[in-house]
C-alpha positions, 0 to 999 in steps of 0.5 A: 375496190379497183378491178386489177384487169382494168388497170395498167401497172408500171413497176420501176426497179423491175429486175430487183428483189421487190420489183420482180416480186410485185410483177409476179403478184400482179400477173397472178392477179390477172393485172396487165403490168409494164416493167421499166428496165434499163436493159430489155436483154437483161430482163427477159425473165420478166417478159417470159412471165408475161410482163411488157418491157419498156426500156428507160432510165430514170436519170435520163428523162428523154428515155421516158418520153412517149412510153408511159401512155395508159399507165394508171398505177405505179409501184416505184421500187427503183433506187440506188442502194448501199451504205457508201458513196457520195450523196450526189450519186444517190440523189441522182437516182433516188431524188432526181430520178423520181422527179423525172418519173413524176414529170413523165407520168403527169404528162402522159397518164391519168394516174390513180395510185403511186406507191413509193418504197422508202425505208425505215432508215429515215428515222433517227439512228438510235434504238427504237421501241415501237416508233410509229409514223408520227415521228418525223424523219431525221436527216442528220449524220446519216449515209447518202442512201438514207438522206436521199430517201428522206429527200425523195419522200419530201419531194413526193409530198410536194406533188399533186399525185395520189401517192402512198409511202411504204417504209419497209425494214431490212427486206429479205427473200428470193432474188436479194442481190445486196445485203443477204449475199454479204451476210452469207459470205461473212458467215461462210468465212467465219468473220461475222461478229455481232455489234453490241447485244445480239438480243436487240430486235431486227426490222425484218421484212419478208419481201412477200409481206411487203408485196402484200402491203403494196397491193393493199395500198393500191386498193385502199382509198384511205391509203392516199397521202399516207405513210406506213411502216412495214415489217414482218410484225413478229420481229426476231432478235439479231441472234435469231436472224443471223443464226437462222441464216447460218443454220439453214445455209449450213454454216456455223452460227457466230458467237463473237460480239464486238462491244457497240462503243468499240464498233462505233469508234472503229467505224469512225476511224475506218470511214475517215481512212476510206474517204481519205483513200478514195475507196469506192467500196464501204469499209468492213465497219461503218455507221450505216452497218452499225445502224443495221446490226447494232441498234434495236429496230422495233417499229410499230406497224399498227397503222398498216394493220388497222388501215390497210388490213396488213396481216403477215402470215409467213413466219421468219423461219419459213420465209428464210428457209424459202430464201436460202433454198432459192440461193442454193437452187440458183448456186448463189450460196457461198461455199 
């Protein structure tokens, strides 16, 4: 077991949903932690908690020179996220940025652990019923974000560093700035519709459960070189997932269902039109969103449970209640 006080942890993507929670947990454990941020001014809340801040940009390797000395552990959460845009824009951060980080670490550090946050999206865009880590990633016909995450995993596996790859599902929790705010806006406007059967399962992953898995992996020798699926283990249906958000936020639970075949057809038409028009924002319906909301997303976490001792304790209802309370407290709840 590694003594946290003897390690220096570097967290990338430090101001994001996962990175900020990792930093909070590390400080609670008494572990020195350094946050890699693009703007020190915008990350002052991390400094107030006790984190050391260093300014750097993974896409500009010169900004990393001489700044990583003493780092022994890394939790790499930084990524360009989204479901629309050119593949090269995602590769710049998610693949080239990773390459730049690894090069800087190898030059400056004696690295003991590197935890890379990937995604369950690397699996094929189909219904999943207990899919485990023996199934290889599927790089055909997917969005730029997911393709870049597959390429990042492949890059990491070619390096001589002690890495562990974690593949969470849909990450939710306090400080979410991406998917949950959009869901809340659609619920508030009354425009949310299920894509296909609302009884299909979500791959819900509470951010604090993911942080549990990260620190377990940091402290397990057998985790080196391994890949782990990470979800809440107890999954919920799309209907329970969305209706719980709606009820706790004070919105009407949606009932409208768009048949999956219709949704797929509309998504293809809209994506073609959006590309033709050069739109920067994703259409209201896309193949990536169908993958998220229209498929059964049940992935096995038995490997993480058996090898890491991963055992989530918070129920979905408790976790989402905490999340919505945070949105309400910080005035980020639409309406």
